[in-house]
Phi, psi and omega in degrees: 000315183298315182302319180297311184296314174306324181289318179299322176302312181300320183289317174308312179301321186287323179296313179305320180286332190244074180300329182269030182303314180294326176292348177271008175067024175257017176213161178171177183292164183284124181197175177294135184210148177243139178230148177246127186229118177301144183285155175066023181277349182074199184290128179198160178276136181257308182192159180237118177272134181267141176279143171242123189309143009275011185290137180237348183207174185227160182218134176238134176231171175113212192278064182283324177053026174077002186243328185248139177198178183224142180280119189295319182292317188256348178075020178279114175272129182223167178250119189255035181173191178260137176269153177229110183304320184293333178274318181204130185259354186201133171242139175243121179245152168248120183244135180221153176255147189232149173275181182305333183273357182089007182269144181300132173258308177224156179098190003285139171255152182273121171249125181250130174254112180258127181280116173279130176280141176242156183285093184231014178229122176284159178286153177223136175287149183279356171223147176284330179214140180242150179232147178208164175230129181238147180267145166308141177064020175297150186295133175298134178088353178269118187294136177247348176195167179230150165244152183222144177223159176236154175230131186283348182292177180296120178295344184271001183241165179292348185298333183241014176273114186259149174225140189249151176206160174264118186274312182223156187218109188240133335288166175229089184284351179244170186286339181239158185287153177270349181233160179216159185228138171286122188289348182255316186262346181081009180285131182253131186214158175295142169282177179298323176293316179294326172300325184271326185257345180303127181209117183296340176295326182267317180202115185257000178218136174227149171240127176259141166255109186258128177253156178224129175240147177268190181056030177058017181066021188266346181230157181286348181267008181288148174283151184232142168230160184218161178209151172272141176234114178266114183248129173260131178263125180245158181297144176305132175280337183282088181223143172293130177294161171303161177311129182269128178252129187233121176285138179298156171051043178294146183263359182292152168295125181263154000290156187237130173291128185239338181188181179206146171234151183227131180274154177286342184247151182279163173055039177269165175248125183265144179217157169250144184234123186292131170279320180242156184273115185236151173305328173200150177256111179280039178225157180211159176231144172257183186282001170256009174087004179286118178271134180241148164263129188271350181200158173303139176261151178241109184296332175289336177277317176201124189266347181208149174235148175222132179204174185240140173259129180233158180231124180244153172268189188295338179271003178087003181277143176290131178263343177214166177297147171298141177261136175275126175249127185247128185241130171246122175278113187274137186286150161236167183274090184236009184232127180281161177295151181229125174298130186291331174234145176298324179220120173265118182258131181224161180236149172212141175284149184295337183257018176302148176271165177298136180094351186289146178279131175264326182161182180236139172271130181254134177219155180229161171227127186283350174298167191305134179292153176060031168237173180292335181292340183246009180277130188252146178229142185243143180208132180284118178270325181204160177222120177235125003282157178266045179228150354287001173214164182271353185229053188284337189236154182228138172241136176294136192289325191254351185242339182078010176282130183265135179227159173284139172274323183217164177274072186219024180275140180216118181302329181288336180273315174206129183267339184221144171233137176251127182246138165256118182248123177272125180245127184228146161249202188289332185243314187256168180213150180216145180260132177245137179263135179233134172238130187241126175263131176271115189249160179296156179293151179268088184246010180229142180258156177295144177229126181285146174288331174231145175268340184222114175274014176060224188247147169228128182249126179223152180286146184283352179265013181295141181289157177292138181104353183284141175270126182258337178191151177248139179237162185219131168228157181236159178221125189279357178284177184308126178304146176056039171230167178296343174283331184256340179296134182255128174249123181265128179229132179270108186277329182225156172085006178208076181287340179263012179052048176290333179239148173228159181233126180251139184260134169281114181296341180279316188250352184063019176283137183255133180247119178281114184249156171282122182261327179225157182304137180277152178209108190298329179296330181271318181209129179267339186215148174233124175259096187265137174242112187255137169249148171244123187223165176254147173294335176270141182293148176293152175290155176309137177097347181247134179224152172296146176224198186294341176296338179262020180234140176219156183241155175205135174258134183241118181254138177255143174256144182285136175233139174297107184253153184285162173306155183242133173274149179292335179212150181290329185217143178239128182237130181234173182219138180202154174285148187292340183259019177298152181285162176296144181075026171278134177282124180247342177193154172235124181246162183216137177222151176232157180257127180305326184272356178089007178290157181289139183257136171252147180241153175206171177242150172230148178081015177275073188294331181266002179051042177275343192231151168224160183231135171291112183301336181264325187259339184079013178275131183254121179246161169285141181255340181203176182291136174278158180211105182299329185287340178277311183213121180279323174232108186267125186243131174228169172248132177265130181246131173246125183233158177285141181290329179266355179208090185292346180288334176272102183214157172220165191234145168229161179258138174239126180237126176243116180275118181273128178269135185288136167238153181285092184231010175241125175283160180291159184216160178290136180258040180208152177243347185287152183284147177259132180210161171233144186275132177265135003279158180286147174248357179099144178085355180291150173201156182224146187274136173239145181231139177249155174214171184213138183280354178286166179291129181261109183301301178234315175195136181290145174225113175249144169252145184239136179207158174269150174300141187278065172242154185290323181295320183293308181298333179281338189253338193220154175213152182231137182229137183280134179261310177206199188291345187229348188232155172209162175259134170257132184221145170293147182268346173203176187259010183264016180289141181284163178277102178191183174263123183259140168254118183250110182282111185252139179249128175239127178251135187266358179056026181276193179232098000283160178289140176242142175228154176233141176259119184238126178278108175279126171269121183241123183258126170264106193220161170291144182244149173280181179294339178275011180064037173233163184299130178262120178246117181283131181278114187258135182279143184263133179246112181204159177281147176295157178281174184299315179297324176294318182296317179296325178292319175296322176297315179293328179292317179296315178305315183297318179295321178293320173303317179301314189297310181307308183297317179302316175297322183288318179302315180299324183286320180293319179295318176304317182296318178293324174298320177297315180299324181290318179294326171298314177298320180291328174294316179295325182292312178300324181289322175297321180297319182294327182291317179294327171297322180293328178284000000 
């Protein structure tokens, strides 16, 4: 009571000192009122209510809590202590005025005291120490842990707006930090440096000192808290598995689990990406990273596969570099031996010695080479006829080479032998047929019908393959055998093999053909020395002599030939943005007759190139554009200076390498609209594309132009590397067409961006959710020409009506006169009858 009376005395003194108290708007009549009072402000006057007769005093009830009250006699509302926002943020009082008898005159009125928060609480982490794990090669900026702090101050004020930062980093072996923290969310992630250099083999533990400040960290008076974060670095899970070995023609139920990949991040989407274009990729991956083979493989069809495993986040962005997966298909013995020929025919002379090689039986196996699955072994199963013995021949088990066992062949006893040879691998076996012809001994040599074929003259431009002469030698040995077959060879006069001689097996006639292009400038005459021999060796004591030799002279005549290029095709490469007059290729052609060569271009439809007619140097004539032609092809023409009709052509292809010279653009033509009135949450899809080459996948960033009107009304959110959503920011947009400036960046080198004005229609919609456009009727006077046309039309109609009426009246009048005449006539006839 003493305390209250003392306070009243203080108030009286204060009022006495402040005679203009009412003019300061700290007093007024009793009514509902709200007051804001800072917390911790101590004892203070809040307001004075003035009494209106017959009221003489005031009374306050409600949440006074021993701190708030009113002086009954003066109506002064006062604070008798300090408020604390963290304890109570609002007080509600009921104030009424009373007369001398204590009866209520006015009220009760509601008086609310709002406690204003002051920054009197430091932020606090919810843990003194945090621990986290990060994987080697984790994506930069991808959080692997969070720290969290709270502040007891009012969250709607800057007093409780917290910002995080990394104060210390132990150890820190690089000039930049290996970790970064989101200053708003407290998310900790590897920095770009950390993503590249974190390695548990070098340093597996780091300690971060993380601080948190209130006041959004904007003032020096902000409170600060800190905590330690211990981070363990572990080996990256995202590793290519070892080479996968799969046995071919598996009988297991497919798909079969063959390997697995693990991303460093959770909730990723795994996909397989083909390295080579196949009709189908017989592998799949599930959302746990398990790789399956989906069907039995055939090594003989394809013995190895190579493809990539990739991991994407929910937005479709790659979270790690692609992993190359290698698969080797292991062989099983599933192929039998195959005879290379249905019938292998060999020849042997009847006088061959024991051990002589007759020939080799060839067989193959499609199983893996140089393995036991494809190892073949040979064995003679039967010999027909079995005379003079049943074992005249021997075959080497592992090579298939056939040999004579004894010197006992006689053509008069048997001229042919049929062998059945068993060819086996570890599992399968095949029978191959061999026929051996016993031929007469080679005791006769070929004899030319002419020893000198004199001269042959040919033009140098005759095509390769042309026969220039036929020659003939004969052999008295058994016809159609290796002893009588004649091989013609040019032994002298043609070191470069310009000519070849082919033998007709029926007649042993030799055709001399041009084997390589003739050139008068290189050689004008060939002195050929031709030998005739047999494929079978001659018997001892018999030798080839001059009868098996012939000579021939070939003279060439000069022909005016077109120039010759050093290459049939020239391929160059250049950046598409090289300046005009840049040298891109030098070509060269020569004229066989030594004439000067002039160069020109054909097919340069885009006029991109020019060629120096004397030097063959090709330059750019205008700016190139890879987006128009990736591989630009022209024809180079080389012609003789003295005879332009003699010309030859070569192809020049210039492959243009892409540079980032095209800004991004929208890949859509449909109009964008939202139905009015907006209900909130609407969004529409936009897609970007770029005419430049997309190396692996395109990445665009979307943003709005930095002007207040756009940012207040619209927002844009990225979906993936090529798509984004455009959304109204509120529901108060009018019904009209808006131009929304969107900026798209292609993140190329150098990066290019485009500002695109999107027309977005806020419109009334039909029941089909499409813009409803009301057709407005036009109300206007007709033009002069229209008025004249209308007037003439009306006059024509009126004239037609008048003419019709006039004609009708005239016709009717004629009918009446005719009728009157007929009546007079009838009356006359009646009168005559009456008489």
